[in-house]
N, C-alpha and C positions, 0 to 999 in steps of 0.2 A: 785387221791388226797389222801395224807395221812392225817388222821384226828388227831387233837390234843388230848391229853389225857383227857381233860375236856369236850369232845364232845361225846354225845351218840346220834345216829341217826338210825331210823328204816330201814328195808330192802326196796329195790326198789327205792332208791334215785338217782337223777341226779344232779351233781354239775358241773357248767360250770367254766371257767377260772377266775382267780383273785378273787375267793371267799375267805372270811376270817371268819372262824367259831370259836366261843369260845373266841373271843377277850376279853382281861382282862380290865375291867374298872378301872380307878384310884380311883373311890369311894370305901370306905371300905364296902364291903359286905361279908357275911359269905360263901356263896357257889358260885363258879364261873363255875359250871357245866351247859352246854347247852344241853338240851334235845329236840330233834325233832323226831316226830313220822314217820312212814313209808310213802313211796311214795312221798317224797319232791322233788320238782324241784326248784333249787337255781341258778339263773342266774348270769351272769358275773358282778363282782364288788360289789356284795352284801356283807355286813358286819353284822354278828349276834353275839352279845355279849354273853359271858358266864353269867350264872345266870338267864337265861330265859327258860321257858318250852313252847313248841309249839306242838300241836297235829298232826295228820296225814294230808297228802295231801296239805302241804304248797306249794304255788307257789309264787315266787318272780319275779319281773321284774329286770332290770338292775339298779345298783346304789341304791339299797335299804339298809336302815340302820335300824336294830331292836336292841334296847338297852337292858340293863340288867334289871332283876327283873320284867319281864313281864310274865303274864300267858295268853296263847293264845290257843284257842280251835282248832277243826279240820276245814280243808278247807279254811284257810286264803288265799286269793289272794290279793297280794299287787303289784301294778304296779311300773313303773320306777320312780326313784328319789323321793321316799316317805320315811318318817322317822317315826318310832314309838319310842318315847322317853321312859325312864325308868318308872317302877312302874305302868304300865297299866294292866287292866283286859279286855280281849277281848274274846268274845264268839266264836261260830262256825258259819261257812258260811259267814263270814264277807268279804266284798270286799272293798279295798281301792285303788282308782285310782291314777293317776300320780300326782307328785308334791304336795302331802298332808303332813301336819305336824301334828302329834298326840302328844300333850303335855303330860308331866308326869301326872300320876294319873287320866288319862281318863278311863272311863268305857264304853265299847261297848257291848251290848248284841247280841244275835244271829242274823244273817241275816241283819245286818246293811250295808248300802251302802254309800260310800263317793265318789262323783264325783271329776274330777280333780281340784286341786288347793284349797281344803278345808284346812283352818288353824284353829287350836284349841289352845286356850289360857288357862293358868291355874294360872296366877297371876293378880289380879285386878289392881295392881300397879307394874310397872317394878321393878324387883329385890326384890319383896316382899318375905319374907321367908315363908309365908303361902300359900302353893300351893294347889289348888283344881281343878282338870279337870272336864269337863262336863260329864254327863251321857246320853248315847244315847240308848234308850229302843229298844226292839226287833223290827226288821224289818223297822226302820225308814230310810228315804233316804234323804241325804244331797246334794243339788245341787252344781253346779260349782261355785268355788270362794266364798263359804259361810265361814263366820267367826263365830266361836262359843266362847263365852266368858266364863270365869271361873265359875264353879259351876252350870251352867244351866242344865236343863233336857229337852230333846226332847222326847215326848211321843211315845208310841208304834204305829208303822205304819204311823207316820206323815211324810210329805214331806216338806223340806225347799227349797224354790225357789232360783234360781241362784242369787249370789251377796248379799244375805241377811246377816245381822249382827244380831246374836241371843244374846240378852242381858238379856232375862227373859225366864222362863220356857215355853215351848210349850206343850199344852195338846196332848193326844192321838188322832189319827184319823183325823188330820186336814192337810190342806195345808197352810203353812205360808210363807210370803215374806216380803221384805222391810227392811228399816234401821230406827228404830229397827224392827226386824221381829215381825209381828203379824198374828194370824190366820185369813184367809179370806174366806175359803171354807172347806167343808168336803171332805175327800177322797172319800166318796160315790158319789161325783159330777164328778169324773173322768169317761169319757165315757166307756161304757162296752167293746168296742173294743180295749182299751188300756190295755195291760198285766199288771197285778198286781202281786207283790210277795206274 
């Protein structure tokens, strides 16, 4: 595959068929350069826009979209049919499963995990011009089909149970679930034989 002029990618990459790298957004941005570190594996039908910087060891599934003006650390693994919208800050070791939507201006610290179907919102009212994504602190884990509303913070190491709707901040080190999500237990209550991150 011949790379566009605005794409810089480190050695050791694998790029599958029908991948589009360095796609130019219609939004007015200053820099359309896409930078990807070494050892990336980018699977079929992935689109990664120009104007984003991604660290080493990127792994995408099929039909992934990563928009412009994102800053992403090392070791991102993003599964099939998931989208990272523009203006996000994502740490290292983050895992995003299938069919997830990461809204603009979301912050995810290192080692965050999103299960399939997680949806993140950034506007309290549809079409609001004031966008603010959630903040997911280091090592938190978000369960299947969870919805995270704008501006909420999920604390370090916390777990959000499947199907929850997070409308308010969740403290560190808890297990929360429900609609609206509320803390119910400590992560210390997880049995010792269950692997923790």
